[in-house]
mmCIF file as Biopython writes it, N, C-alpha, C and O atoms, coordinates in Angstrom:
data_model
#
loop_
_atom_site.group_PDB
_atom_site.id
_atom_site.type_symbol
_atom_site.label_atom_id
_atom_site.label_alt_id
_atom_site.label_comp_id
_atom_site.label_asym_id
_atom_site.label_entity_id
_atom_site.label_seq_id
_atom_site.pdbx_PDB_ins_code
_atom_site.Cartn_x
_atom_site.Cartn_y
_atom_site.Cartn_z
_atom_site.occupancy
_atom_site.B_iso_or_equiv
_atom_site.auth_seq_id
_atom_site.auth_asym_id
_atom_site.pdbx_PDB_model_num
ATOM 1  N N  . MET A ? 1  ? -23.682 -5.430  -10.583 1.0 0.0 1  A 1 
ATOM 2  C CA . MET A ? 1  ? -23.690 -6.492  -9.560  1.0 0.0 1  A 1 
ATOM 3  C C  . MET A ? 1  ? -23.137 -5.954  -8.240  1.0 0.0 1  A 1 
ATOM 4  O O  . MET A ? 1  ? -22.053 -5.372  -8.190  1.0 0.0 1  A 1 
ATOM 5  N N  . THR A ? 2  ? -23.899 -6.161  -7.189  1.0 0.0 2  A 1 
ATOM 6  C CA . THR A ? 2  ? -23.462 -5.675  -5.883  1.0 0.0 2  A 1 
ATOM 7  C C  . THR A ? 2  ? -22.434 -6.620  -5.284  1.0 0.0 2  A 1 
ATOM 8  O O  . THR A ? 2  ? -22.265 -7.744  -5.756  1.0 0.0 2  A 1 
ATOM 9  N N  . LEU A ? 3  ? -21.754 -6.167  -4.253  1.0 0.0 3  A 1 
ATOM 10 C CA . LEU A ? 3  ? -20.735 -6.989  -3.606  1.0 0.0 3  A 1 
ATOM 11 C C  . LEU A ? 3  ? -21.363 -8.224  -2.990  1.0 0.0 3  A 1 
ATOM 12 O O  . LEU A ? 3  ? -20.783 -9.309  -3.024  1.0 0.0 3  A 1 
ATOM 13 N N  . LYS A ? 4  ? -22.550 -8.055  -2.428  1.0 0.0 4  A 1 
ATOM 14 C CA . LYS A ? 4  ? -23.247 -9.187  -1.813  1.0 0.0 4  A 1 
ATOM 15 C C  . LYS A ? 4  ? -23.593 -10.239 -2.858  1.0 0.0 4  A 1 
ATOM 16 O O  . LYS A ? 4  ? -23.422 -11.437 -2.629  1.0 0.0 4  A 1 
ATOM 17 N N  . SER A ? 5  ? -24.074 -9.788  -3.990  1.0 0.0 5  A 1 
ATOM 18 C CA . SER A ? 5  ? -24.428 -10.715 -5.071  1.0 0.0 5  A 1 
ATOM 19 C C  . SER A ? 5  ? -23.199 -11.469 -5.550  1.0 0.0 5  A 1 
ATOM 20 O O  . SER A ? 5  ? -23.262 -12.663 -5.843  1.0 0.0 5  A 1 
ATOM 21 N N  . PHE A ? 6  ? -22.081 -10.759 -5.626  1.0 0.0 6  A 1 
ATOM 22 C CA . PHE A ? 6  ? -20.831 -11.376 -6.051  1.0 0.0 6  A 1 
ATOM 23 C C  . PHE A ? 6  ? -20.440 -12.493 -5.097  1.0 0.0 6  A 1 
ATOM 24 O O  . PHE A ? 6  ? -20.006 -13.563 -5.524  1.0 0.0 6  A 1 
ATOM 25 N N  . LYS A ? 7  ? -20.596 -12.239 -3.802  1.0 0.0 7  A 1 
ATOM 26 C CA . LYS A ? 7  ? -20.271 -13.248 -2.790  1.0 0.0 7  A 1 
ATOM 27 C C  . LYS A ? 7  ? -21.193 -14.450 -2.901  1.0 0.0 7  A 1 
ATOM 28 O O  . LYS A ? 7  ? -20.759 -15.593 -2.756  1.0 0.0 7  A 1 
ATOM 29 N N  . VAL A ? 8  ? -22.461 -14.188 -3.157  1.0 0.0 8  A 1 
ATOM 30 C CA . VAL A ? 8  ? -23.436 -15.277 -3.293  1.0 0.0 8  A 1 
ATOM 31 C C  . VAL A ? 8  ? -23.096 -16.140 -4.500  1.0 0.0 8  A 1 
ATOM 32 O O  . VAL A ? 8  ? -23.152 -17.367 -4.432  1.0 0.0 8  A 1 
ATOM 33 N N  . VAL A ? 9  ? -22.746 -15.494 -5.596  1.0 0.0 9  A 1 
ATOM 34 C CA . VAL A ? 9  ? -22.382 -16.223 -6.815  1.0 0.0 9  A 1 
ATOM 35 C C  . VAL A ? 9  ? -21.157 -17.085 -6.562  1.0 0.0 9  A 1 
ATOM 36 O O  . VAL A ? 9  ? -21.101 -18.240 -6.985  1.0 0.0 9  A 1 
ATOM 37 N N  . ARG A ? 10 ? -20.182 -16.520 -5.873  1.0 0.0 10 A 1 
ATOM 38 C CA . ARG A ? 10 ? -18.968 -17.262 -5.537  1.0 0.0 10 A 1 
ATOM 39 C C  . ARG A ? 10 ? -19.298 -18.446 -4.644  1.0 0.0 10 A 1 
ATOM 40 O O  . ARG A ? 10 ? -18.775 -19.547 -4.816  1.0 0.0 10 A 1 
ATOM 41 N N  . ALA A ? 11 ? -20.184 -18.188 -3.680  1.0 0.0 11 A 1 
ATOM 42 C CA . ALA A ? 11 ? -20.557 -19.242 -2.732  1.0 0.0 11 A 1 
ATOM 43 C C  . ALA A ? 11 ? -21.261 -20.394 -3.445  1.0 0.0 11 A 1 
ATOM 44 O O  . ALA A ? 11 ? -21.101 -21.558 -3.078  1.0 0.0 11 A 1 
ATOM 45 N N  . LYS A ? 12 ? -22.041 -20.051 -4.470  1.0 0.0 12 A 1 
ATOM 46 C CA . LYS A ? 12 ? -22.803 -21.084 -5.180  1.0 0.0 12 A 1 
ATOM 47 C C  . LYS A ? 12 ? -21.937 -21.811 -6.214  1.0 0.0 12 A 1 
ATOM 48 O O  . LYS A ? 12 ? -22.045 -23.026 -6.381  1.0 0.0 12 A 1 
ATOM 49 N N  . ARG A ? 13 ? -21.088 -21.063 -6.895  1.0 0.0 13 A 1 
ATOM 50 C CA . ARG A ? 13 ? -20.277 -21.653 -7.960  1.0 0.0 13 A 1 
ATOM 51 C C  . ARG A ? 13 ? -19.024 -22.334 -7.419  1.0 0.0 13 A 1 
ATOM 52 O O  . ARG A ? 13 ? -18.707 -23.464 -7.789  1.0 0.0 13 A 1 
ATOM 53 N N  . LEU A ? 14 ? -18.318 -21.627 -6.538  1.0 0.0 14 A 1 
ATOM 54 C CA . LEU A ? 14 ? -17.050 -22.163 -6.039  1.0 0.0 14 A 1 
ATOM 55 C C  . LEU A ? 14 ? -16.994 -22.121 -4.516  1.0 0.0 14 A 1 
ATOM 56 O O  . LEU A ? 14 ? -16.262 -21.309 -3.951  1.0 0.0 14 A 1 
ATOM 57 N N  . PRO A ? 15 ? -17.755 -22.981 -3.843  1.0 0.0 15 A 1 
ATOM 58 C CA . PRO A ? 15 ? -17.814 -22.994 -2.383  1.0 0.0 15 A 1 
ATOM 59 C C  . PRO A ? 15 ? -16.486 -23.389 -1.748  1.0 0.0 15 A 1 
ATOM 60 O O  . PRO A ? 15 ? -16.200 -23.006 -0.614  1.0 0.0 15 A 1 
ATOM 61 N N  . GLN A ? 16 ? -15.674 -24.154 -2.475  1.0 0.0 16 A 1 
ATOM 62 C CA . GLN A ? 16 ? -14.410 -24.598 -1.911  1.0 0.0 16 A 1 
ATOM 63 C C  . GLN A ? 16 ? -13.234 -23.804 -2.480  1.0 0.0 16 A 1 
ATOM 64 O O  . GLN A ? 16 ? -12.077 -24.071 -2.154  1.0 0.0 16 A 1 
ATOM 65 N N  . PHE A ? 17 ? -13.539 -22.840 -3.321  1.0 0.0 17 A 1 
ATOM 66 C CA . PHE A ? 17 ? -12.500 -21.998 -3.909  1.0 0.0 17 A 1 
ATOM 67 C C  . PHE A ? 17 ? -11.953 -21.031 -2.862  1.0 0.0 17 A 1 
ATOM 68 O O  . PHE A ? 17 ? -10.740 -20.880 -2.712  1.0 0.0 17 A 1 
ATOM 69 N N  . ASN A ? 18 ? -12.862 -20.380 -2.144  1.0 0.0 18 A 1 
ATOM 70 C CA . ASN A ? 18 ? -12.456 -19.442 -1.105  1.0 0.0 18 A 1 
ATOM 71 C C  . ASN A ? 18 ? -13.575 -19.303 -0.082  1.0 0.0 18 A 1 
ATOM 72 O O  . ASN A ? 18 ? -14.421 -18.419 -0.221  1.0 0.0 18 A 1 
ATOM 73 N N  . PRO A ? 19 ? -13.605 -20.156 0.947   1.0 0.0 19 A 1 
ATOM 74 C CA . PRO A ? 19 ? -14.651 -20.139 1.968   1.0 0.0 19 A 1 
ATOM 75 C C  . PRO A ? 19 ? -14.734 -18.814 2.713   1.0 0.0 19 A 1 
ATOM 76 O O  . PRO A ? 19 ? -15.757 -18.501 3.322   1.0 0.0 19 A 1 
ATOM 77 N N  . VAL A ? 20 ? -13.656 -18.038 2.665   1.0 0.0 20 A 1 
ATOM 78 C CA . VAL A ? 20 ? -13.651 -16.738 3.340   1.0 0.0 20 A 1 
ATOM 79 C C  . VAL A ? 20 ? -14.686 -15.816 2.710   1.0 0.0 20 A 1 
ATOM 80 O O  . VAL A ? 20 ? -15.356 -15.053 3.406   1.0 0.0 20 A 1 
ATOM 81 N N  . LEU A ? 21 ? -14.811 -15.890 1.386   1.0 0.0 21 A 1 
ATOM 82 C CA . LEU A ? 21 ? -15.783 -15.054 0.688   1.0 0.0 21 A 1 
ATOM 83 C C  . LEU A ? 21 ? -17.199 -15.391 1.125   1.0 0.0 21 A 1 
ATOM 84 O O  . LEU A ? 21 ? -18.066 -14.519 1.192   1.0 0.0 21 A 1 
ATOM 85 N N  . VAL A ? 22 ? -17.421 -16.663 1.421   1.0 0.0 22 A 1 
ATOM 86 C CA . VAL A ? 22 ? -18.751 -17.099 1.829   1.0 0.0 22 A 1 
ATOM 87 C C  . VAL A ? 22 ? -19.099 -16.526 3.198   1.0 0.0 22 A 1 
ATOM 88 O O  . VAL A ? 22 ? -20.228 -16.098 3.438   1.0 0.0 22 A 1 
ATOM 89 N N  . LYS A ? 23 ? -18.113 -16.526 4.089   1.0 0.0 23 A 1 
ATOM 90 C CA . LYS A ? 23 ? -18.348 -16.035 5.452   1.0 0.0 23 A 1 
ATOM 91 C C  . LYS A ? 23 ? -18.400 -14.519 5.485   1.0 0.0 23 A 1 
ATOM 92 O O  . LYS A ? 23 ? -19.271 -13.926 6.121   1.0 0.0 23 A 1 
ATOM 93 N N  . VAL A ? 24 ? -17.456 -13.904 4.793   1.0 0.0 24 A 1 
ATOM 94 C CA . VAL A ? 24 ? -17.387 -12.443 4.790   1.0 0.0 24 A 1 
ATOM 95 C C  . VAL A ? 24 ? -18.366 -11.902 3.751   1.0 0.0 24 A 1 
ATOM 96 O O  . VAL A ? 24 ? -18.474 -10.688 3.577   1.0 0.0 24 A 1 
#
């Protein structure tokens, strides 16, 4: 899993967990 994919998964699963991951 690439770093970008990890961020996308985080953004989809936990958008309010860490919004920084979504932006960065």
